[in-house]
C-alpha positions in Angstrom: 0.0 0.0 0.0 1.2 3.5 -0.8 0.9 5.8 2.1 1.1 9.6 2.2 2.3 10.8 5.6 1.6 14.4 6.6 2.5 16.3 9.8 2.5 19.8 11.1 -0.2 21.1 8.8 -0.8 24.1 11.1 -4.0 25.3 9.6 -2.4 26.1 6.3 -5.1 25.3 3.8 -3.1 26.2 0.7 -0.2 24.0 1.6 -2.4 21.0 2.7 -4.5 21.2 -0.4 -1.5 21.2 -2.6 0.0 18.2 -0.7 -3.2 16.2 -0.8 -3.5 16.8 -4.6 0.1 15.8 -5.1 -0.2 12.6 -3.0 -3.3 11.5 -4.8 -1.7 12.1 -8.2 1.2 9.9 -7.0 -1.2 7.1 -6.2 -1.5 7.4 -2.4 -3.9 4.8 -1.1 -4.0 5.8 2.5 -3.4 9.0 4.3 -1.5 9.2 7.7 -1.6 12.4 9.7 0.9 13.0 12.5 -0.7 15.9 14.3 -0.5 19.7 14.7 -3.4 20.4 12.4 -4.0 23.8 14.0 -1.9 26.6 15.3 0.0 29.4 13.4 -2.2 29.3 10.3 -5.6 31.0 9.5 -7.8 28.0 8.4 -8.2 25.7 11.4 -11.8 24.9 10.8 -11.2 23.8 7.2 -8.1 21.8 8.2 -9.7 19.9 11.1 -12.8 19.2 9.0 -10.6 17.9 6.2 -8.7 15.6 8.6 -12.0 14.4 10.1 -13.1 13.5 6.6 -9.9 11.7 5.8 -10.2 9.6 9.0 -13.8 8.7 8.2 -12.4 7.4 4.8 -9.8 5.2 6.5 -6.9 7.6 7.3 -5.0 7.3 10.6 -4.4 10.4 12.7 -2.6 11.2 16.0 -2.6 14.3 18.2 0.1 17.0 18.3 1.0 19.5 20.9 -0.9 22.4 19.2 -4.0 20.2 18.9 -3.6 19.4 22.6 -3.2 23.1 23.5 -6.7 23.8 22.1 -8.2 21.9 25.0 -5.8 22.7 27.8 -3.9 25.7 29.1 -1.1 23.4 30.4 0.9 23.5 27.1 3.8 26.0 27.2 4.2 28.0 24.0 5.8 31.2 22.9 3.7 34.4 22.6 3.0 34.1 18.9 2.0 30.4 19.1 -0.2 31.1 22.2 -2.0 34.0 20.4 -2.7 31.7 17.5 -4.1 28.9 19.8 -6.4 31.3 21.6 -7.7 32.6 18.3 -8.1 29.0 17.1 -10.2 28.0 20.1 -12.8 30.6 19.1 -13.0 29.3 15.6 -13.4 25.6 16.1 -16.8 23.9 16.7 -17.4 21.7 19.7 -17.2 18.7 17.5 -13.9 19.7 16.0 -12.4 20.4 19.5 -13.7 17.0 20.7 -12.1 15.3 17.6 -8.7 16.8 18.4 -9.0 16.0 22.1 -9.8 12.4 21.5 -7.0 11.6 19.0 -4.4 9.2 20.3 -0.8 10.1 20.9 0.5 7.1 19.0 -0.8 4.5 16.6 0.7 1.2 15.6 0.0 -0.5 12.2 1.9 -3.7 11.6 5.6 -2.9 11.8 5.1 0.9 11.8 4.6 3.4 14.6 3.1 6.8 14.1 3.7 9.6 16.7 3.8 13.4 16.6 7.0 13.9 18.7 8.8 10.7 19.7 8.1 7.3 21.1 9.8 7.3 24.5 7.5 9.9 26.1 5.0 11.2 23.5 3.1 13.4 26.0 6.3 15.4 26.7 6.6 16.6 23.1 10.3 16.1 22.9 12.1 17.1 19.6 14.2 14.6 17.7 17.2 16.8 16.8 20.1 14.4 17.1 21.0 10.8 16.5 20.8 10.3 20.3 17.2 11.6 20.4 16.3 9.3 17.5 17.9 6.3 19.3 16.0 7.0 22.4 12.7 7.0 20.4 13.6 3.8 18.5 14.5 1.9 21.6 11.1 2.7 23.1 9.2 0.7 20.5 9.5 -2.6 18.8 8.4 -1.0 15.5 10.7 -1.4 12.6 9.8 2.0 11.2 8.7 5.0 13.2 7.2 8.2 11.6 7.2 11.5 13.5 7.1 15.2 13.0 7.2 18.1 15.4 10.6 19.6 14.4 9.5 20.9 11.0 12.7 19.7 9.3 13.1 16.4 7.3 15.6 13.8 8.6 16.1 10.1 8.4 17.8 8.0 11.1 18.6 4.3 11.3 19.9 1.9 14.0 21.9 -1.3 13.3 21.4 -4.5 15.3 24.5 -3.4 17.3 23.0 0.0 18.1 25.1 2.0 15.6 23.3 5.1 14.5 23.3 6.8 11.1 21.5 10.0 10.1 21.2 12.2 7.1 19.0 14.8 5.5 17.0 13.2 2.6 16.9 14.8 -0.8 13.4 15.6 -2.0 12.2 13.3 -4.8 14.9 10.7 -4.2 13.4 7.3 -3.3 15.2 5.4 -0.5 14.8 1.8 0.5 14.5 1.2 4.3 16.5 -2.0 4.5 15.5 -4.9 6.7 17.9 -5.6 9.6 17.9 -2.0 10.7 15.4 0.1 12.7 14.3 3.4 11.1 13.0 6.7 12.2 11.6 9.0 9.5 11.2 12.6 10.7 9.0 14.4 8.3 9.2 18.1 7.4 6.2 20.3 7.9 3.3 20.7 5.5 2.2 24.1 6.8 5.3 25.7 8.2 8.6 24.3 7.0 11.7 25.5 8.9 14.6 24.2 6.8 14.9 27.2 4.6 12.6 25.9 1.8 9.1 27.4 1.8 7.7 24.4 -0.2 5.4 22.1 1.8 6.9 18.9 2.9 5.5 15.3 3.4 6.5 11.8 2.5 5.3 8.8 0.5 5.9 5.3 1.8 5.4 2.0 0.1 4.6 -0.7 2.7 5.6 -3.6 0.4 8.9 -2.3 -1.0 9.7 -0.3 2.1 10.6 2.7 -0.1 10.2 6.2 1.2 10.3 9.4 -0.8 10.4 12.8 0.8 8.3 15.2 -1.3 8.4 19.0 -1.6 5.3 20.7 -3.0 5.2 24.4 -4.0 2.0 26.2 -3.0 0.6 29.7 -2.9 2.6 30.9 0.0 1.5 34.5 -0.5 -2.2 33.7 -0.1 -1.5 31.7 3.1 0.5 34.5 4.5 -2.2 37.0 3.6 -4.8 34.9 5.3 -2.8 35.1 8.5 -2.4 38.9 8.4 -6.1 39.4 7.4 -7.2 37.5 10.4 -5.2 39.6 12.8 -2.7 36.9 13.8 0.9 37.9 14.5 2.5 39.0 11.3 5.7 37.0 12.1 3.7 33.8 11.5 3.0 35.0 8.0 6.6 36.3 7.3 8.3 33.1 8.2 6.2 31.2 5.6 7.9 33.2 2.8 11.4 32.0 3.8 10.7 28.6 5.3 11.9 29.5 8.7 
């Protein structure tokens, strides 16, 4: 089965629409969503409703920290992120807020684990920034392949049977085979707010039979997404960073 794996959509309708269209054109048979559907962006209602529809059609979805923050004041965020969450709370319906609150922190499907942050302590929302971080996550699960987001930068880690770690930044559009005999952690870039210097939306395609993964970058109407943020009175910094992928 060909999977399309998305994370950190952040209420960016233009980016998510472009990624969904691209994934379907590439033959995606199932959608996987790794959290942070809201926050930062200006279209939380549309985004959550879209994810709800995907789940009804067989997609899998887990909860991210921004989704969690909609229902609790316990999440610690910077001033811009907090302003966006408070604005988002007033936009979502009760059913949409309930959907976010009831999403699981992790999901397991055969030899694959899906989580927003990392597997050793999902509710702490730790970032996978180093090989050591990745190793801690991989050792916390028996899954052969873990998919996560949260950091908004694409990366791929592997662990040998002796515990030796490798890590690299994947090249968009280049298909990689996740070999048997190693454990893998695929950190996906962000759909709605990339932070690796490339404004194009990021997600990945994965073939469950061949175990081939392809990181994808999809150009979208960044100017429109930024304008939506400004027009809705959200912090302008959230719009400006979209233009530079930071």
